C-alpha positions as CSV (number, residue, x, y, z in Angstrom):
1,M,112.7,110.9,115.9
2,P,110.8,110.2,112.4
3,Q,109.1,106.9,114.6
4,H,106.9,109.6,116.9
5,F,106.2,111.5,114.3
6,F,102.8,109.7,114.2
7,N,101.2,108.1,117.4
8,E,100.3,104.4,116.9
9,A,96.9,105.5,116.1
10,Q,97.7,107.4,113.0
11,K,100.2,104.9,112.1
12,A,97.4,102.1,111.9
13,Q,95.1,104.5,110.3
14,I,97.7,105.0,107.7
15,V,98.3,101.8,107.0
16,K,94.8,101.3,107.1
17,A,94.6,103.6,104.0
18,I,97.4,101.6,102.6
19,Q,95.4,98.3,102.8
20,A,92.1,99.9,101.4
21,A,94.0,102.0,98.3
22,E,95.8,98.5,97.6
23,L,92.2,96.6,97.3
24,N,91.7,98.7,94.3
25,S,94.5,98.5,92.3
26,S,97.6,96.2,91.8
27,G,99.8,98.7,92.6
28,E,102.0,98.8,96.3
29,I,102.0,101.7,97.9
30,R,104.5,102.7,101.1
31,L,105.2,105.4,102.8
32,H,108.6,106.4,104.5
33,I,109.5,108.9,107.0
34,E,112.9,110.2,107.6
35,K,114.2,113.4,110.1
36,N,116.3,115.0,106.9
37,C,116.3,114.5,103.3
38,T,120.2,113.8,102.5
39,K,120.4,115.6,99.1
40,P,119.9,118.9,97.8
41,D,116.6,117.5,95.5
42,V,113.8,115.7,97.3
43,L,113.3,113.8,94.2
44,D,116.6,112.0,94.4
45,R,116.3,111.3,97.6
46,A,113.1,109.7,97.0
47,K,114.4,107.6,94.0
48,E,117.4,106.3,96.7
49,V,115.1,105.1,99.2
50,F,113.0,103.8,96.7
51,Q,115.4,101.2,95.9
52,E,116.8,100.7,99.8
53,I,113.5,99.9,100.5
54,G,112.9,97.0,97.8
55,M,110.0,99.4,96.0
56,T,111.3,98.1,92.7
57,N,110.3,94.3,93.4
58,T,107.1,94.4,92.1
59,A,106.0,92.1,89.3
60,Q,104.3,95.1,87.2
61,Q,106.9,97.8,88.3
62,N,103.5,99.5,90.2
63,G,104.7,100.8,93.4
64,V,104.5,104.2,95.0
65,L,106.5,106.0,97.6
66,F,105.1,108.9,99.4
67,Y,108.4,109.9,101.1
68,L,108.6,112.8,103.7
69,A,111.6,114.4,105.2
70,I,110.2,115.6,108.7
71,E,112.5,118.8,109.7
72,D,113.4,119.6,106.4
73,R,109.8,120.1,105.1
74,K,109.9,118.2,102.1
75,F,108.1,115.6,100.4
76,A,107.8,113.6,97.1
77,V,105.4,111.2,95.5
78,I,106.9,109.0,93.1
79,G,105.9,105.5,90.5
80,D,108.2,102.9,89.6
81,K,108.8,102.8,86.0
82,G,105.8,100.4,85.3
83,I,103.7,103.8,86.0
84,D,105.9,106.4,84.5
85,K,104.8,104.4,81.3
86,V,101.0,104.4,81.0
87,V,100.5,107.7,83.1
88,P,100.2,111.7,82.3
89,E,103.2,113.4,83.4
90,D,101.3,114.9,85.8
91,F,100.0,112.4,86.9
92,W,100.9,112.9,90.6
93,E,100.6,116.3,90.8
94,S,96.8,116.8,92.1
95,T,98.2,114.0,94.8
96,K,100.8,116.5,95.7
97,E,98.8,119.4,95.6
98,L,96.1,117.6,98.0
99,L,100.0,116.7,100.7
100,K,100.6,120.6,100.4
101,S,97.0,122.0,101.1
102,H,97.2,119.3,104.5
103,F,100.6,119.9,105.5
104,S,100.2,123.6,105.6
105,Q,97.8,123.0,108.3
106,G,99.7,120.5,110.2
107,L,97.1,117.8,108.8
108,F,99.7,115.1,108.1
109,T,97.6,112.1,109.4
110,E,94.8,113.5,106.8
111,G,97.1,114.0,104.6
112,F,98.8,110.9,103.9
113,I,95.2,108.8,104.4
114,K,93.6,111.4,101.7
115,A,96.2,111.4,99.1
116,I,96.8,107.5,99.9
117,H,93.3,106.8,98.7
118,L,93.4,109.3,95.5
119,A,96.7,106.7,94.7
120,G,94.8,103.9,95.0
121,E,92.0,105.3,92.9
122,Q,94.0,106.7,90.1
123,L,95.8,103.5,89.8
124,K,93.0,101.8,89.6
125,Q,92.5,102.8,85.6
126,Y,95.7,101.8,84.7
127,F,96.7,98.3,87.4
128,P,93.2,97.4,88.3
129,Y,93.0,94.9,91.3
130,Q,93.7,91.1,90.1
131,T,91.6,88.6,91.7
132,D,94.8,87.1,92.2
133,D,96.8,89.8,93.6
134,T,99.2,89.1,95.9
135,N,100.9,91.7,98.7
136,E,104.5,92.0,97.3
137,L,105.4,95.0,100.0
138,P,105.0,95.4,103.3
139,D,102.5,98.1,104.3
140,E,103.8,99.3,107.2
141,I,105.5,102.7,107.7
142,S,109.0,103.0,107.0
143,F,111.9,104.5,109.0
144,G,114.8,106.3,108.0
């Protein structure tokens, strides 16, 4: 069950990391976990989930999705159109490498916390936090 992949304390740590990262940037960050990736290409499934959980509903189109399919051992990091328009093509590579190195050691919570923090730092230069910023998307982990 994807809901039980992290214990309650780990979930709280990840949500806290999302909230902290969103204080650096006007970007919106979500984590979605499911048992299996229902598409051959993990990026195709991540894009589908991005739509399904309403990640396109941000004013600046600056949502970021961390996607994990537990049993298939697949993950992706994708950003919305507003991000893709202004960042270099390899923008998420360092974030993916950070995740990969932690995941290979079984350090999923730590990997997500560090990668979420890095995403917030990376987004800060393109989408700085605004004093009138509102939290446009839930910070909780979603499950498929």
